[in-house]
N, C-alpha and C positions, 0 to 999 in steps of 0.2 A: 366594579371598576374595571379597566382593562390595564390589568399590571403584568411584568413580565411572569412566567412560569415558572417558578421556582420550586419544584418537589417540595421540597422540605419545609416552606411556608405553609402549603396545603396543610403537612402535619401538622405542624404547629397550632395554625387557625385551629385547626378540628379540634384539636386536644383542648387547646384553650377554651373553646365555646363552651365545651363540655363542661370542665373545670367552674367556668362560672355558674353553670346551674346548678351543680355538686356544692358550690359554697352558698348559695341562696338558699338553697334545702336541707342545709347542716349536714350533707353526706359524709363529711369527716369527724362527725360530733361537736360538742362545746366543754371546753373545760374548764375548770375554776377562773381560767383567764376573763374569760365574757361576764366575771358577776365579781361586784366588789365588796358582796358578802364575805364570804372565804377567802380574798386574795391572797393571804399571808400563808396560807395551807398550800396554795400551787407551788406546782414544780413542773417544769418543762417535759411535756409527755409527746406520742406518737401522734395523738390529736393533733395538738398544736406544731408539730412539725408538718402536716399535714394542710394546716389550714394558713400557716401563716407563710411557709416556704414552700408550698405546692401551688395551692388554690389560689391565692393571691398572687401569683404571677401572671395572672390571666389577664387583666383590664392591661397592665403595664406594657405587658409582651402584644397586646395588640396592637396600643401605641405606638411602641418601637416599629413594629412591622408596617405599619400606616408610613410614618414618617420615611422610614427606609424605601419603600416602595415609590414614595413621594419623588426623592430626591435620586434615587437610583434611574429614574428616566429622565435627568434632566432639564425638570421644568421651567417654564416663563412662567409670569406673571399670570397671563390669562389664565393657565394652570388652574394656580394657586385659585384665584378667586372662584374659577368654576369647582373646587375642590370644595371651598369654605361653603360656596353655597349649596350644594347637596348634602355636606353636613348640617346646614343649616337650617334645610329642609326636615331634616331628620329629628336635630332637636326641636322640634318647633311640634311637630306631628306626632312623634310617639309619647312625648310629655301629654301633651292635651289630648290623646287618646286613651290614655291609662286614667288621668282623672275624670274624663266622660265614665270611662268604664266604671271606675269606683264610686263617682259620686254626683254625676248626671252633667248635664250642661253649663249648672249653674254653680257647680264645687270651682269650676276655675276661676270664676271671679273671687269666690270667697278666699281662695288661697293667696291672691294676690297683695301683698304686704303693703302699709300705709307709710312708711319711711324709706328713705333712698336707702339708708346700709342694708336693710333688711329687704330689700328690691333686688339690691346687687347678689346678696344673697341667693336668693330665690333664682336668679339669672346662671350663677356658676352652680347652684343645683339641679340646673334644668327642671323649675318647677317642684324643688324635694322629692324627685323620682331616682329611680336609678339610674336614668337616663342622661345621669352631670358628664357622663362618659365622652358624649358630644362636644360638650363647653372643653372639657381638656382637651379631646381631639383637634378642635380648631385653633386652640393657641398653642399645641405644641406642634401642629404642621406649619402655624407662621412664622413660628420660633425656627421650626427647621430648616424653611426657605433662607431666612434670616441667614443664618449659621452657614448654611451652604454656598455665601456670597462669602464669607469671611477667608482670611487666611487660616492656615493650619494652626499656628500659636493661640492664634482667638478660639478656634472651635476647640483645642483642647482645654483651652482655659476656662470658656465656659463651659465645658463637660465638670472639669473639677470644681468650680466653682459652684454650680448648681449642684453636685452630689453632695459638697459640703455644707451648702447649706441645708439642705434634705437631714443631713445627720446632724445638725442643730438646731431644727424646728422643733422638734419635742421638747427639748432643755428650754426652749424660748417661748412655746407655748405654757408651759407647768411654771417659768418666774413670772409669764406676764398675765397667765389667765386667757389669752386669747384664743378662744378652739379655731378660729380659721386656720392658724398656722400648722394645724397636724392635725384637719378633718379629711375624713379620706375623699372627699368631692376638692379640694385646695387644689385646684390646678400646678402649683408648685412641688407638688410631688413628682411632676412627670414629665418637667423641663429635663433631667438630664436625660432621657430616653431619647429627645429631639437632636441633643449633642452627639448622644451615643450611636445612634442611624447616621448622621451625617460622615463620623470617621468612620464607620464601620463600610457603608459606600465607598469610601476613600480609600479605604484599605484592604477594601475584600480582597484581592489578590493573595496579599501575606497573611490574611486569616484564614484562606483555604489552602493554604502551603501549612500551615503549623495548625490546624488546629486542635489535635488533642493537648497539646502546649497549652495555648490561650483558652482551652475549656477548662483545664484544669487551674489557671492563674484566676480563672473566674469564679470557679468554685471555692476555691480557698479563700478570697478575697470577700464572695458571701459569706461564708462561714463566720472570719473574722467579724465584720459590722455584724454578723446578727448576735454573736457572744456580747458585743458591745451594747448592742438594743436590747436584748434581755434583760442586760445587767444594771442599765442604769436610764431605760424608754418604758417600764412599768411602774403604772400608776394607776390607781383606783379614779383620779382627776380625770384622765381620759374617757370612761365611762362617764362620766357628769356632763361630759361638753356635748356642743353640738357635733352631730356627725361620728360621736362616738361607739364604735360596737365594741371595743373590747378595750381593757386595762393597758393596752399595747397599739398602738398607730396602726391604721388597716396597712398606709401606703406611704406615712410617712417615714422610709426605712429604706435607707441606702443599701441595705443587701439585697433588695431586691431590683436594684440596678444592676448588681453583678450576677444575681440567679437568671435574669432575663437575658442577659449575654451568656451565659452558659448553656442557655436552650437553644438560643438562635446559632452561635457559631456553629454546630453541626448542622443547625434547618438550611445554610446558605449556600450549601456546597451545589453547584448544577448541576452535577451528577446522580442525585436524588431525584427519580421520579416517582407520583404519587399515584396510587390504584383509583378504580371507580370511586369506592365508597368514601375514600379521603375528597378527592374532587369534591365529589358531592355535598359533604359536611362542611368542605373549608368553604364552596361556593355559600351555602348556607349558615355561614357563620353568626352573619347580621343579624338572620333573621332569628336563627335562635334566639341570640341576645336580646331583642326588643322582643318577641311574643311571649318567652317563655314567663317572663314576668306577669303578664296577664292570668296565667295559669298557677301562681306560686300558692294564691290565697285558698282557691278550691282544693288545693292538694294539701294544703296541713289541716283544712277542715276534715276532709277523707282521712287523713291519717291519724287525729285526734277522736274520730269516732269509731275506729276498727281497734279493737284490744286485742292483740298480738305481738309479736317481737318486734319491737320497732325500728330496728335496725334493718329489718328483713324489707317492713313495709316501706320505710322509706327509701330503700333502692329501689324497690318497685316501680313507686312512685317518681323518684328520678325517671328511670329510664322511659316512664307512662308522659312523663313532661316534657323529654327531648322528642320523643316520635310526635307525641302531639301537636308540638311545636313545627318539624318539619312537613307534618302533613298540613297545619293550616295556613304555613309557608306556600305550600302547592298551590292550596285553594286560593290564597289573597292575591298570588302573582296575575290573576286571572282578574282582579279589580283593583288592584292598586298598580303604581309605575312602579315598575323597576327599581328604581332609585331607593323607592324606599324600604325596601327590605333585601337589595344585591350591592 
């Protein structure tokens, strides 16, 4: 997509694309929070900090940046329709390609559910694949477009209400048993980023005038909400629910909203210039996100067969998956349409 060149955004895209790979490959390790067996023995540690407060910033940050760049260009309805069509292509192509890769052509049809409720979840989860990101991104871009046409008071209200909802959803899940509300693929997790992006564009000059103060405030709010989350939102029930990856919700956490803002505030300074390798990684961030998923299975098989220090092997495999994804993207760009890779 042709977006304004802000060097800091290139850095943020590049870093976050790597974060996604590291998360999927367990690069920060796995603590007892990922298992219900000994959860009572768990205490917050360095692995939890990197997993839940660094690596998991990546997907929300991508959504925030996409909404920010969209609103920054002051688009019309035609632009919105074109952007949604482009993402819809991604949302159909990559899940279908992954299903064919894993299960053959017949695997797609076997995966389609036979009830309307399950079919809705099938759509929201992009066919039960990691490409649910594109579904949430479409919803968030549409929300950002609507929010950009609202009065400032409604934009602020929308941000506060959506952030408050994310704060309450884990408790709603625990009281109702409805896993949708706290699933990592639920679009409600990401709505605050639509309003945050709109407000950031509107107040960009003010943000660039007081970056240190605003970043410090964002970090403080991130820490406050993180403490609340670790105290009240840790429950083995989240592991047992559809879309559960740990005893703490992955993205149904308000701390991530302010964590992303803390990352974005310094990155949105127009004086920051990116260097060649960062521009390359930024341009190929979508490619890395889409392609590395195909390499996860083979990488895990390789790591399981090699009897050496697991952390060293995993680090080497992470680097290999990233490099192979870039190489594959370079090859595929001559075969696939550019809009599928960049």
